[in-house]
Structure formats: structure tokens, C-alpha cells
N, C-alpha and C positions, 0 to 999 in steps of 0.2 A: 504494500500500500504506500502511496506517495505521502511523505511527511509534510506537515504544515511548517512553513518557514517564512516569516514576514519579511525577512531581508533578502530572500532568494532572488536571483535573476530570472528564474523559471516561473512562468505564469501558473502552472499546475501546482506549484508549491506555495506561492503567496495568495493565489485565489484557489484555495484548496477545497475540493468538493467534500471530503470527509469532515473537515472543520466546519464548513457551512451547514452540513446536515446535522452534525452534533450540536451546533449552536441553535438551530431551529428546534431540535428535540429538547435541549436544555431549557429554552425559553418557554416551550409549551408545558413542560413538566413543572415549571416554577411560576406559571402565569397567575396563579391564585395567591401567591405569596406577597401580600400587600406590604408587609414589613420590609421585605427585601427590596421591593420596588422603591419604597420610600428612602431606604438607605442609599440606593443608587442615585436617586434624585438629590439627596443631601450632598453626596459627593459631587454631582454635576453642578450644583449651585456655586462651587468654587471656581467654575469657568475653565477647568482643565480638560474637559471632554470626557468621553466614556469609551470603553472597549466595545467591540462589535457584539460580544455576548451580553454585556450590560444593556446596550441599546436594544438588542433583540428581545430581552425580557420585558423592557418597557413597552415595546410594540405589542407584545403578546398579552399584556395585562389589560383586562377590560374593566377593572374596578373604576367606577365613575370618579371617585375622589382622586385616584392616581392620575387618570386622564386629565382632569382639570389642573392638577399640579404640574403635569407635563406642559400644558399650554401656558400656564402662568410663568413657569421657569423659562420656557422658550422666549416668551415676550421680554422677560427681564434680561436674558443674555443678549438677545438681538439689540435691545436698547443700549445696553452697556457698551457693546462693541461698535455697532453701526448706527445707533441713534435712530431717528425717523427718516433717514435718507433712503431714497429708492433710485438706483442708477438706471438710466434709460439707454436702450440700444435698439438696433434693427438688424435683421438678417439681410444679406445681399447675395442672391443666387446668381452665380456666373454661368453655370452650365448644368444641364440635367442628363448629359451623356454619361452612361455608366455601363461597365462590363460585369457587374456583380449580379447575383441571382437572389438578392434578399427578398423573401416572400412577403414582407410587411411594408415594403417601400415601392411606390409606383415607378421609381427610376430603374427598377430591375430590368436587365437586358432583354427579357422575354416579353415585356410589355409593348405591344404594337399599337396601342390606342393613344398613348401620350405623345404629343408633338415634341420632338427633340430640338433643343436650341442651345447655342453657345454665344455669349455676348462678345461683340468686337470691343476694342478699346474705346471707340467712340460711343458705342452703346453703354458701356460702363460709365463713361463720363456723364451721359444723360441720366442714368440711374442715380449717380452720386449727386448731381445737381438737384434732382427731385427730392432726394433725402435731405440734402442741406436746406432746401426751401421749407421743409417741415420743421427743421431745427435740430436734426440729429447730428451728433458729434462722434458717435461710436458705432462701428459696424461689426457684424459677425459674418465673415465671408464664407460662402457655402458653394460646394461643387460636387458633382458625382465623380466616381472613380473611373477614369479613362486615361491610360498611359499616353496616348497620342493627342487626343482632343483636349484633355485637361492636364497637360504636362506641368511639371514644376516650373518650367520657364513661363508658361502662360499665367500661372498663379502669381509668380513674382512680378511679371510685367503688369498684371492687374493691380497688385498692391501699390506699385509705383504710381500707376495712373490715379488711383484713389487718393493717395496722399498729395498728389500734385494739384488737385482741383480746389480752387478758392473762388467761390461764387458769392458775390455780395459780401455779407459778413459770415458766410458759411465756410466751414472746413471740417473734414473728418480728421480727428486728432488721434484716434486709436482704431486700428484694424485688428480684430481678433480673427482667428482662422480655424474653420472647422472643415478639414479635408481628410482624406483617407490616411490611414497609418502608412508611414514611410520610413526612410532610412535615417540614420544619424546624420549623414552628409546632407540630406535634403532638409532636415530640421535645422542644421547650421545655416543653410541658405535662407530659411524663413526667419531665423533670428537676425541675420544680417540685414534682412529687408525691413526690419523694424516692426515686426508684429507685436501685438500685445500678448494675449493669452492664446495658447494652442488648445483647442477643444476637440475632444473625440468621445463620443458615447460608446460605451461597451455594448449597448442594446440589451443583452442579457449576459449575466455572469455564468449561467449554467452552460457548461461546455456541450452537454448532450442536446439541449434545446437550441443553442447557438448554431451547432452544426446542421441541425434540421432546417433552421430558418435561413441558412446561408449555404445552399447546396452547390454553388458554383462561384467562380471568380476569386480574386486575391483575398477578398474579405472573408472567405470561408475558412481561412487559417486562424483558428481561435487564439492560439498562443501568440502568433505574430501581432494580432490586433490587440490582445490584452497587454502585451509588453511595450506598446507604442509609447506610453508616457515615460517609460524608462529611457527609451531612445531619444525622446524629445529633451529630457533632462540632460542626457549625455551630449546632446547637440547644443546645449547652452540655453534652452528655453526653460526658465525657472518658474514661469506662471503657466500652469496647465489646468484644464477644466475637464472633470469627468462627469459621467451621467449614465443612467440606465433608462431604457424605454419601458416604463411600467405597463404591464398588460400582456407582455409576451410570454411570461411564465409566472409562477408563484411569486407574488410581490415580496414575500419574506426572504426568498433566496436572493433576489437582486438587492434588497435593502442591506442584507448582511454583506453581500459581495462589494457593494459600494463602500461600506465602511472598512472592509479589509483592504480595498484598493487604496483608500486614504491612509490607512495605517502603514501600508507597504511603502508608499512614497515618503512618508514622514520618517520611517525607520531607515530606508536605504539612502535617501538624499537629504534628509533633514528639513524638507519642505513638503508640506501636504498640498492638496489641491487648492488652487486659487479660487475655483468655483466648483459647485456641484449642481447639476441640472436634474430636474425630476419630471421629464415629459411623460404624458400618458398617450397611448396610441390613439390616433384619430383616423377617420375615414379619408380615403384618397382615391384617385383614379386607379382602377383595377384592384383596389384593396377594400375588403369588407371586414370591419373589425369584429363582425360576428364569427369570423374564422378563429378568433382568439377569445377563449373563455376565461381569461384571467384578469378581467377588468377590476380596477381599483376604485372603490366607492369614494365619494367626497369625504366621508368621515375618516376612512383609513388614510386617504391622501393627506388630509390635514395632520394626522398623527405622524405620518412618515416625515413630513416637512419639519414638524416641531421637534421630533426626536433627532433628526439629522442636525438641526440647529444646536441642540444640547450636546450631541456627541462630537461634533466638529465645529466648535463655536467660532473659530477664526475664518471659516470659509464664506465666500459669497454664495448665495443660493439664488438660482435662476428659475423663473417660471415664464414661459413664453405665451404668445397669443393662441397656442393650442387650447389653453384654458379660457373659460368664459369669464366675464366680468365678476360674476358671483364667486366662482371658485378662486379667482386670483385675490379677491378681497379677503377671502377666508384664510388664505395662506400668507398673505402679506402680514397679517396680524401675528403670526407665530414663527416667522423665520426668514421669509424671502426678502432679499435685498436688491435684486436686479430683475427688471421685467423688460420685455420688448414692447414696442408700441407702433401702431399703424403698419404692421408687418405685411409684406407680400411674399408668399412662398413660391411664386412663379418666377421664371427667368424673364427679366424685363418688365416686371410688374409695376415698378414705381413710375417709370416714365410714361407708361400707358395711362396711369391714373387709377386710384383705388375705387373710384365710383363706376368704372366701366366693367361690364361683364366680359369675360374672356370667351371668345369663340373657340380658340385653340389653347385652352388652359393647360399650363405646364406646371401646376402647383405640386409640391411634394406632399402636402397634406392640407386638409380644410382647417381654417382658423375659426376659433370660437369667439374671439374678441376682435371685432372689425372696426372699432372706433378709431377716429383720427388721433394723431399724437396730441393735438391741442385738447381734445376731449379727455384723453387719459391724464394729461398734466393737470387739468382742472379737477378731475375726479380725485387724484392723489392729494391735491391741495385741500379739497373738501374733507378728505378723510384725516387730515392732519399730518401728512407726509411731506417731505421736501423732495420733489423730483430733481434729480441731479444728472447733469450732463458732463460731469467731471472726468477728466482723463489724466489728472496731474501725476498720480503715482507712477504710472508707466513712463511719463516723460521726465520725471524727477529721479528716476532710478530706484523707486521704492517698489521693487519686485522681489520675488523669491523669498529668501530668508529675511531680507530687510523688511519687506511688507509683513511677513508672518510674525516677526518679533514685535512689531508695533501692534498688530491686530491681537496677538495673544495677551499683551499687556493692557489692552483696551485703550491704546493711545492713538490709534489710527484716526479717530474722530477729530483730533486736534488739527489735522490737515483737511480731512474730508468735509467737516462741517462748514468751515468758511468757503471751501472750494465749491461745495454744493450751492451755497447761497449766491456766489458770484456767477456760476453758470446758469442758475435760475434767472438771475437778473438779465443775463444775455438773452435767454429765451424770451423773457418778458418784453424786452425792448425790440427784438427783431422778428418775432413770430407769433406772439400770443394774440388771441382774440380779446376784445374789450373785457369780456367776463373773466377770462383767465388772467389777464393783466391785473384786474382789480383784486382777485384772490392772491396773486403773487405779491403785489405791493403790501398787502396786509401781513402776509407771512414773513416777508423780508424784514419789515419794520420790527416785528416781534422777535424774530430769530437772531438778528444781529445784536440785539441788546442782551441776549441770553448767552452769548459766547463768554466762556469763563476766563479766558486769558485776556487781560486788559490790552496788551500790545496788539494781539491778533484782532481783537474787537475794533480797535481804532484803525488799523490798516484795512480791515475788511470794510468798515464804514466808508473810508476814503475811496477804496477801489470800486465799491458799488456806485458811488457818486460819479467816478470817472467812466464807468460803463454806461451810465445814463447820458454822459456827454459824448459817447461814441467810441471810446477805447475798448479793446477786447483782449481776452486770453490772459488774465491774471491767474496766478496760482501760488499756493503755498507748497 
């Protein structure tokens, strides 16, 4: 039997099936032990995180008192580290050409109904201008896996194009990249291109299920895919984002796998995941989610998010427009710190306009939250959050262990809070509707006076004034 080894270079050892199975069994057998669950929560309240076994037990415990304590603690930890800031981003789909056979994704090579498209550099320019005109500053670049049509050279050229475009007061200041697992050498090339976070979802950590869902193409290699973050770290990318697509298999298995992956990165490289994403499977062209009978209810989904926040307190947590307004509001409260807004999951969708229906839709999945960015910004302000378009950490070199050390000590907010206010002021001046501007003015006036560092407060107040006079891109 393969031994569990959190520091191993081998996927089958650090994502160990026997350990995951034993953890699920342990959690089930102790699920009624309220005293033990409360002991775990007491430990977690110190903000040092939890092991995958401790977190699994909390997920298995259905005692209502414990569940409410989980939510309360998750809120407290999120507030302590990230405050009420919510980072905004949008995906940018470059190409849906793909040679993989993933059975849950409409990009799969056997799908003859989806129109295939790859953006030219001029089309990328038009997409970026459309995104800048909304107010976006941070993108997540997406592309199918195709060695010729979506080569690393094409990806690098596209990143260069994105960073080069300055339209009116708009600029994309951070490009995160979500492309297929690749080599150390190509990760070095992405690092040199100035990417922010490298993101790759495991989809499912179950090797058995993974291999069934990926019958062909390079992605069918479970070990190579699972070890991608190790190669990215070896290539110099110290901000990586992991995730599982909940609904492909038993959510408990992927929940434990996610935490074991985070523990592995921390143990081997001293830096855990910069972000954790928790998407749930959605309908799409040629994909019927009724083919997958592992759906995660809203109640369980909220608990997954809350316990991940408790177990990995330093990580950013992402929920996209796959989720509805209602479900996003539900998880913002207990752990999520980043959301997408006004997303289009089609190749070329932004320049065409969100209000238009596609005749030849190339969307990867259906979105549930179709509101405009301005509507989402206003909604967040109404809920008491600060929508943030900040990209300062990446550009100031606060990545990897430098970011993690600040996050783990709860000090990252000393930079993020004023930066969020300044980027909100930029959005208010350049893009906001009259209603959203009114909300933002009120929040800014209140929040700047709440900054605890007197020097930072005075500098922020002065910079907010300068932004109102037309200057841009201040940061701590």
C-alpha cells in the first residue's frame, strides 16, 4: 500500500487515497462527538488553521450548535485577516480549442456542437478595452489545452498584449493565468511574463473518478496534473491557486483532498495556496449535470466554505458567477474574499456585449449571476463590503512567503484596507452609476476615518483627494 507523505514529490503519496478514506471514516465515526468538535473549534479560534482530519470532523458534525459556531468563527477569522474587503476580477477566455476528453466540460475534443474560436491579438485588445470600460483591473486568463493553437508562445504574447493596453483611465494591472498543467520551463516563462497567480483546478482528487472523467488527452494523466503546482513553485511562481469542481464525486473526498493539497504545498515549499476556489458544476453545451449525482446543496456548500476559511485562514477564497446572487451572498458572509463580476465565459464575449444573445455561443458553462459589474459593486456596498480592485501586493512584491507571513499574522489588512479604498475611489470616479457613486462616497467617508494607523489614514485621505482630481494608481 502507498504510504501517506505530505512532503513527497509523488502525487499518490501527498494526495493519498488511503489517508483520505481513513479521514472520511474517522470523521463519520466521530460526527456525534460535540465535545471534540468544540475542542477543534477552540483550537481554530487561535487562527493557526486545522489539519484535514480536524476539518473533516467539523464537516461531518451536524449538531446545530456546532454548525452555528463554525459560521461564527469563520466570520471572525475572515474579518481579522481580510476585513470586509471583496476583491473583484473577471475571466478572459482566449480560446476554446482543446484536445482533452473531459466529460464534464463542453470544450472536450469530441464535442461537435460548440463553435471553436481563438482570439487574435486585436480581438484580445477589444476584449480588454471592454473590460477596462467596466472598471476591471484584474483578469483570470483562460484557454483550452491545445499544443499548437494555444501554445505557450500564444499565451505569452496575449499576456503582453493585455498589459500593454491603456484605454482612458483603464489598465489591467494583474493577469492571473488558468491554463493546463505544464513544465517547469514553461512556468518560468509565465513568471517572467509577469503573471500574478497561477490557477489550476484539480477537478476531483479521486484518482479513480478523475481517470473516468478524463478518458483521453494530456489531462488524463492524474499524477502529472496533481503535481502541477509543485512544478509551478519550482518555476518561481510562488502564488498558486487550487480548487476542486464540487459535484463530480463525493464532496467529502474533494474537501479532504483540497486540504491535503494545501498542507503539501505548505510542508514542501513553505507557502500554501494563495487562493482556493470552490466551483460547483453547472450546465453547459453538450453537458447535462444530471449525469453527475453528487450535487452539493447550498447548506453543505456554505459549511464547506466556512470550514475551509477556518482550516486555511490565510488563503483567499474565490466564488465565481457560477453561483447565483443568493448563494454568493450566503458564502461571502462566512469566508469568501474574491468574486468575479459581469463575467462572460464565451470566447469574445465582452466585446460583443453582455446584453446580446449568442447565436454561436462558445461558453464553457452557464453563469448564474448575470448582473453588471456596477450592479455587483452597488450590491456589495449595500451589504457593507468594500469592493476592491487592488493589485498592489503583486506589484509591490508581496507574494509567496512574504504575503503569507503578513496574512498569517493578520497584518495584510494594513496594506489592503487603504488600497481597497483608493481603488474604490477610482471606480467611483471613472465608472460608477449615480446610485453606486452615492453609496461609495458614503462608505469612503466612513472607512477612511476608521483606518487605525494615523500616518496611513492621513496619506490615504490625501490620495483619495488626488484621485478625485484625476490622478490614478496609488498604492501602499
